[in-house]
A tleap script that builds the chain and sets N, CA, C and O, in Angstrom:
source leaprc.protein.ff14SB
mol = sequence {
  NMET ASN VAL ARG TYR ASP GLN LYS ARG ASP
  VAL MET TYR ILE ASP MET ALA ASN GLY GLU
  TYR ASP ARG SER LYS LYS ILE SER ASP SER
  ILE VAL VAL ASP VAL ALA LYS ASP GLY THR
  ILE LEU GLY ILE GLU ILE LEU ASP THR THR
  GLU ASN ILE LYS TYR PHE ASP PRO LYS ASN
  LEU SER ILE ASN LEU GLN PHE VAL CGLN
}
set mol.1.N position { -20.627 -93.520 -73.951 }
set mol.1.CA position { -20.929 -92.178 -73.041 }
set mol.1.C position { -20.408 -91.114 -73.969 }
set mol.1.O position { -19.631 -91.340 -74.896 }
set mol.2.N position { -20.921 -89.879 -73.630 }
set mol.2.CA position { -20.875 -88.488 -74.386 }
set mol.2.C position { -20.642 -87.456 -73.603 }
set mol.2.O position { -21.411 -87.123 -72.701 }
set mol.3.N position { -19.237 -86.688 -73.965 }
set mol.3.CA position { -18.891 -85.616 -72.640 }
set mol.3.C position { -19.404 -84.302 -73.644 }
set mol.3.O position { -19.104 -84.143 -74.828 }
set mol.4.N position { -20.181 -83.510 -72.878 }
set mol.4.CA position { -20.402 -82.282 -73.293 }
set mol.4.C position { -20.170 -81.099 -72.613 }
set mol.4.O position { -20.589 -81.053 -71.457 }
set mol.5.N position { -19.459 -79.895 -73.175 }
set mol.5.CA position { -18.532 -79.038 -72.223 }
set mol.5.C position { -19.696 -77.722 -72.789 }
set mol.5.O position { -19.878 -77.572 -73.997 }
set mol.6.N position { -20.317 -76.960 -71.900 }
set mol.6.CA position { -20.887 -75.536 -72.183 }
set mol.6.C position { -19.976 -74.615 -71.607 }
set mol.6.O position { -19.717 -74.421 -70.419 }
set mol.7.N position { -19.394 -73.919 -72.936 }
set mol.7.CA position { -18.460 -72.767 -72.622 }
set mol.7.C position { -19.157 -71.620 -71.833 }
set mol.7.O position { -18.626 -71.139 -70.832 }
set mol.8.N position { -19.989 -71.325 -72.162 }
set mol.8.CA position { -20.571 -70.023 -71.753 }
set mol.8.C position { -20.857 -70.418 -70.152 }
set mol.8.O position { -20.579 -69.550 -69.325 }
set mol.9.N position { -21.466 -71.846 -69.623 }
set mol.9.CA position { -21.731 -71.534 -68.382 }
set mol.9.C position { -20.444 -72.380 -67.746 }
set mol.9.O position { -20.426 -72.482 -66.519 }
set mol.10.N position { -19.568 -72.878 -68.369 }
set mol.10.CA position { -18.555 -73.279 -67.673 }
set mol.10.C position { -18.496 -74.744 -67.156 }
set mol.10.O position { -17.618 -75.096 -66.368 }
set mol.11.N position { -19.356 -75.499 -67.571 }
set mol.11.CA position { -20.061 -76.801 -67.068 }
set mol.11.C position { -19.616 -78.031 -68.122 }
set mol.11.O position { -19.499 -77.951 -69.345 }
set mol.12.N position { -19.450 -78.960 -67.426 }
set mol.12.CA position { -18.855 -80.139 -68.189 }
set mol.12.C position { -20.031 -81.228 -67.914 }
set mol.12.O position { -20.276 -81.396 -66.720 }
set mol.13.N position { -20.805 -82.003 -68.848 }
set mol.13.CA position { -21.973 -83.122 -68.482 }
set mol.13.C position { -21.287 -84.326 -69.448 }
set mol.13.O position { -20.973 -84.320 -70.639 }
set mol.14.N position { -21.214 -85.160 -68.604 }
set mol.14.CA position { -20.823 -86.469 -68.771 }
set mol.14.C position { -21.848 -87.556 -68.662 }
set mol.14.O position { -22.160 -88.095 -67.600 }
set mol.15.N position { -22.447 -87.893 -70.072 }
set mol.15.CA position { -23.498 -89.055 -70.419 }
set mol.15.C position { -23.204 -90.044 -69.972 }
set mol.15.O position { -22.156 -90.389 -70.518 }
set mol.16.N position { -23.660 -91.088 -68.930 }
set mol.16.CA position { -23.438 -92.434 -68.683 }
set mol.16.C position { -24.179 -93.390 -68.920 }
set mol.16.O position { -23.722 -94.528 -69.035 }
set mol.17.N position { -25.605 -93.083 -69.050 }
set mol.17.CA position { -26.468 -94.149 -69.529 }
set mol.17.C position { -27.926 -93.431 -70.036 }
set mol.17.O position { -27.987 -92.204 -69.962 }
set mol.18.N position { -28.845 -94.022 -70.437 }
set mol.18.CA position { -29.964 -93.560 -71.146 }
set mol.18.C position { -30.778 -94.154 -69.717 }
set mol.18.O position { -30.460 -95.021 -68.903 }
set mol.19.N position { -31.801 -93.383 -69.818 }
set mol.19.CA position { -32.969 -93.532 -68.859 }
set mol.19.C position { -33.761 -92.587 -68.546 }
set mol.19.O position { -33.658 -91.510 -69.135 }
set mol.20.N position { -34.844 -92.803 -67.430 }
set mol.20.CA position { -35.739 -91.516 -67.278 }
set mol.20.C position { -35.272 -90.967 -66.062 }
set mol.20.O position { -35.158 -91.743 -65.113 }
set mol.21.N position { -34.925 -89.554 -65.879 }
set mol.21.CA position { -34.344 -88.845 -64.753 }
set mol.21.C position { -35.302 -88.587 -63.395 }
set mol.21.O position { -36.221 -87.775 -63.287 }
set mol.22.N position { -34.898 -89.345 -62.595 }
set mol.22.CA position { -35.493 -89.263 -61.123 }
set mol.22.C position { -35.119 -88.065 -60.268 }
set mol.22.O position { -36.016 -87.322 -59.871 }
set mol.23.N position { -33.605 -87.788 -59.902 }
set mol.23.CA position { -33.118 -87.056 -58.847 }
set mol.23.C position { -31.865 -86.566 -59.478 }
set mol.23.O position { -31.387 -86.888 -60.566 }
set mol.24.N position { -31.377 -85.637 -58.499 }
set mol.24.CA position { -29.742 -85.146 -58.618 }
set mol.24.C position { -29.620 -85.461 -57.289 }
set mol.24.O position { -30.500 -85.283 -56.447 }
set mol.25.N position { -28.162 -86.085 -57.029 }
set mol.25.CA position { -27.608 -85.996 -56.038 }
set mol.25.C position { -26.354 -85.189 -55.930 }
set mol.25.O position { -25.396 -85.348 -56.687 }
set mol.26.N position { -26.409 -84.111 -54.730 }
set mol.26.CA position { -25.337 -83.260 -54.778 }
set mol.26.C position { -23.732 -84.194 -53.947 }
set mol.26.O position { -23.589 -84.791 -52.879 }
set mol.27.N position { -22.955 -83.940 -54.913 }
set mol.27.CA position { -21.781 -84.680 -54.441 }
set mol.27.C position { -20.764 -83.688 -53.577 }
set mol.27.O position { -20.236 -83.778 -52.468 }
set mol.28.N position { -20.757 -82.912 -54.407 }
set mol.28.CA position { -19.653 -81.420 -53.650 }
set mol.28.C position { -20.378 -80.315 -54.048 }
set mol.28.O position { -21.499 -80.371 -54.554 }
set mol.29.N position { -19.707 -79.244 -53.810 }
set mol.29.CA position { -20.293 -77.827 -54.612 }
set mol.29.C position { -20.179 -77.611 -55.741 }
set mol.29.O position { -20.783 -76.686 -56.285 }
set mol.30.N position { -19.040 -78.750 -56.626 }
set mol.30.CA position { -19.109 -78.667 -57.729 }
set mol.30.C position { -19.440 -79.682 -58.837 }
set mol.30.O position { -19.315 -79.443 -60.038 }
set mol.31.N position { -19.948 -81.029 -58.223 }
set mol.31.CA position { -20.295 -82.297 -58.625 }
set mol.31.C position { -21.800 -82.995 -58.437 }
set mol.31.O position { -22.122 -83.595 -57.412 }
set mol.32.N position { -22.628 -82.826 -59.542 }
set mol.32.CA position { -23.826 -83.315 -59.284 }
set mol.32.C position { -24.119 -84.686 -59.952 }
set mol.32.O position { -23.462 -84.768 -60.989 }
set mol.33.N position { -24.767 -85.635 -59.757 }
set mol.33.CA position { -24.914 -86.788 -60.256 }
set mol.33.C position { -26.326 -86.961 -60.241 }
set mol.33.O position { -27.084 -87.003 -59.273 }
set mol.34.N position { -26.609 -87.070 -61.665 }
set mol.34.CA position { -28.166 -87.406 -61.965 }
set mol.34.C position { -28.480 -89.061 -62.234 }
set mol.34.O position { -27.946 -89.779 -63.080 }
set mol.35.N position { -29.456 -89.404 -61.297 }
set mol.35.CA position { -29.893 -90.771 -61.268 }
set mol.35.C position { -31.314 -91.170 -61.505 }
set mol.35.O position { -32.272 -90.636 -60.945 }
set mol.36.N position { -31.386 -92.121 -62.350 }
set mol.36.CA position { -32.817 -92.778 -62.605 }
set mol.36.C position { -33.431 -93.435 -61.286 }
set mol.36.O position { -32.731 -93.732 -60.317 }
set mol.37.N position { -34.779 -93.627 -61.346 }
set mol.37.CA position { -35.472 -94.509 -60.345 }
set mol.37.C position { -34.695 -95.720 -59.842 }
set mol.37.O position { -34.511 -95.991 -58.656 }
set mol.38.N position { -34.253 -96.432 -60.920 }
set mol.38.CA position { -33.726 -97.741 -60.541 }
set mol.38.C position { -32.397 -97.484 -59.873 }
set mol.38.O position { -31.863 -98.538 -59.526 }
set mol.39.N position { -31.716 -96.417 -59.595 }
set mol.39.CA position { -30.281 -96.280 -59.237 }
set mol.39.C position { -29.319 -95.869 -60.160 }
set mol.39.O position { -28.284 -95.283 -59.841 }
set mol.40.N position { -29.713 -96.234 -61.559 }
set mol.40.CA position { -28.782 -95.715 -62.408 }
set mol.40.C position { -28.200 -94.468 -62.496 }
set mol.40.O position { -28.887 -93.449 -62.421 }
set mol.41.N position { -26.715 -94.436 -62.685 }
set mol.41.CA position { -26.279 -93.052 -62.960 }
set mol.41.C position { -26.494 -92.670 -64.245 }
set mol.41.O position { -25.949 -93.346 -65.118 }
set mol.42.N position { -27.284 -91.573 -64.621 }
set mol.42.CA position { -27.617 -91.162 -65.762 }
set mol.42.C position { -26.230 -90.385 -66.539 }
set mol.42.O position { -25.592 -90.584 -67.573 }
set mol.43.N position { -26.182 -89.528 -65.556 }
set mol.43.CA position { -24.821 -88.560 -65.962 }
set mol.43.C position { -24.086 -88.007 -64.560 }
set mol.43.O position { -24.267 -88.366 -63.396 }
set mol.44.N position { -23.085 -86.880 -65.184 }
set mol.44.CA position { -22.472 -86.272 -64.092 }
set mol.44.C position { -22.241 -85.079 -64.503 }
set mol.44.O position { -22.061 -84.957 -65.715 }
set mol.45.N position { -22.183 -83.991 -63.740 }
set mol.45.CA position { -22.273 -82.798 -64.078 }
set mol.45.C position { -20.866 -81.971 -63.335 }
set mol.45.O position { -20.758 -82.167 -62.125 }
set mol.46.N position { -20.185 -81.395 -63.756 }
set mol.46.CA position { -19.181 -80.589 -63.275 }
set mol.46.C position { -19.274 -79.265 -63.296 }
set mol.46.O position { -18.938 -78.626 -64.293 }
set mol.47.N position { -19.657 -78.798 -62.392 }
set mol.47.CA position { -19.733 -77.109 -62.521 }
set mol.47.C position { -18.189 -76.491 -62.428 }
set mol.47.O position { -17.128 -77.042 -62.135 }
set mol.48.N position { -18.465 -75.286 -62.752 }
set mol.48.CA position { -16.870 -74.280 -62.887 }
set mol.48.C position { -15.569 -75.229 -63.064 }
set mol.48.O position { -14.518 -75.351 -62.434 }
set mol.49.N position { -16.119 -75.843 -64.206 }
set mol.49.CA position { -15.208 -76.862 -64.792 }
set mol.49.C position { -13.843 -76.100 -64.858 }
set mol.49.O position { -12.974 -76.637 -64.171 }
set mol.50.N position { -13.466 -75.010 -65.504 }
set mol.50.CA position { -11.998 -74.721 -65.531 }
set mol.50.C position { -11.561 -74.276 -63.981 }
set mol.50.O position { -10.411 -73.889 -63.776 }
set mol.51.N position { -12.305 -74.333 -63.162 }
set mol.51.CA position { -11.465 -74.101 -61.856 }
set mol.51.C position { -11.538 -75.491 -60.957 }
set mol.51.O position { -10.958 -75.550 -59.873 }
set mol.52.N position { -12.009 -76.184 -61.288 }
set mol.52.CA position { -12.188 -77.669 -60.866 }
set mol.52.C position { -11.398 -78.454 -61.285 }
set mol.52.O position { -10.837 -79.195 -60.477 }
set mol.53.N position { -11.161 -78.527 -62.404 }
set mol.53.CA position { -10.260 -79.573 -63.217 }
set mol.53.C position { -8.853 -78.912 -63.691 }
set mol.53.O position { -8.690 -78.039 -64.544 }
set mol.54.N position { -8.034 -79.476 -63.017 }
set mol.54.CA position { -6.621 -78.836 -62.993 }
set mol.54.C position { -6.051 -79.074 -64.540 }
set mol.54.O position { -6.291 -80.220 -64.919 }
set mol.55.N position { -5.481 -78.409 -65.340 }
set mol.55.CA position { -4.869 -78.283 -66.541 }
set mol.55.C position { -6.474 -78.795 -67.644 }
set mol.55.O position { -6.267 -79.277 -68.758 }
set mol.56.N position { -7.375 -78.675 -67.331 }
set mol.56.CA position { -8.552 -78.692 -68.322 }
set mol.56.C position { -8.952 -77.555 -69.459 }
set mol.56.O position { -9.771 -76.652 -69.287 }
set mol.57.N position { -8.268 -77.782 -70.531 }
set mol.57.CA position { -8.494 -77.164 -71.733 }
set mol.57.C position { -9.571 -77.552 -72.711 }
set mol.57.O position { -9.210 -78.527 -73.371 }
set mol.58.N position { -10.769 -77.118 -73.023 }
set mol.58.CA position { -11.817 -77.646 -73.696 }
set mol.58.C position { -11.450 -77.410 -75.193 }
set mol.58.O position { -12.175 -78.073 -75.935 }
set mol.59.N position { -10.753 -76.836 -75.682 }
set mol.59.CA position { -10.276 -76.595 -76.810 }
set mol.59.C position { -9.188 -77.986 -77.158 }
set mol.59.O position { -8.858 -78.121 -78.336 }
set mol.60.N position { -8.810 -78.696 -76.432 }
set mol.60.CA position { -7.614 -79.449 -76.682 }
set mol.60.C position { -7.820 -80.867 -75.422 }
set mol.60.O position { -6.977 -81.279 -74.625 }
set mol.61.N position { -9.304 -81.373 -75.650 }
set mol.61.CA position { -9.735 -82.342 -74.495 }
set mol.61.C position { -9.680 -83.602 -75.092 }
set mol.61.O position { -10.429 -83.816 -76.045 }
set mol.62.N position { -8.844 -84.564 -74.657 }
set mol.62.CA position { -8.677 -86.020 -74.856 }
set mol.62.C position { -8.868 -86.594 -73.678 }
set mol.62.O position { -8.662 -85.954 -72.647 }
set mol.63.N position { -9.406 -88.240 -73.645 }
set mol.63.CA position { -10.088 -88.962 -72.480 }
set mol.63.C position { -9.099 -90.196 -72.969 }
set mol.63.O position { -9.073 -90.713 -74.086 }
set mol.64.N position { -8.391 -90.480 -71.950 }
set mol.64.CA position { -7.606 -91.705 -71.660 }
set mol.64.C position { -8.517 -92.596 -70.715 }
set mol.64.O position { -8.869 -92.445 -69.545 }
set mol.65.N position { -8.824 -93.816 -71.883 }
set mol.65.CA position { -9.659 -94.734 -70.576 }
set mol.65.C position { -8.380 -96.102 -70.414 }
set mol.65.O position { -7.771 -96.589 -71.367 }
set mol.66.N position { -8.238 -96.464 -69.088 }
set mol.66.CA position { -7.346 -97.623 -68.712 }
set mol.66.C position { -8.113 -98.669 -67.864 }
set mol.66.O position { -8.957 -98.517 -66.980 }
set mol.67.N position { -7.591 -99.708 -68.374 }
set mol.67.CA position { -8.407 -100.830 -68.089 }
set mol.67.C position { -7.482 -101.268 -66.831 }
set mol.67.O position { -6.261 -101.243 -66.985 }
set mol.68.N position { -7.993 -101.637 -65.684 }
set mol.68.CA position { -7.385 -102.151 -64.538 }
set mol.68.C position { -7.950 -103.193 -64.223 }
set mol.68.O position { -9.172 -103.288 -64.107 }
set mol.69.N position { -6.865 -104.423 -63.981 }
set mol.69.CA position { -7.459 -105.665 -63.930 }
set mol.69.C position { -7.097 -106.342 -62.035 }
set mol.69.O position { -7.514 -107.446 -61.684 }
savepdb mol mol.pdb
quit
């Protein structure tokens, strides 16, 4: 998984998988999911990131992954 942030456009993209892009699904006004032909989620795009993610600071970005059983 890879997270990219475009500060000029204020867009975050989370790469989820490799594959051939087929289509995008608009989940909300600020979230778009890119999907492959087989239904695999390739990535998630968050538009207007600083407005839509509370406390988002691209200069101090850390990700905490928790496993739930």
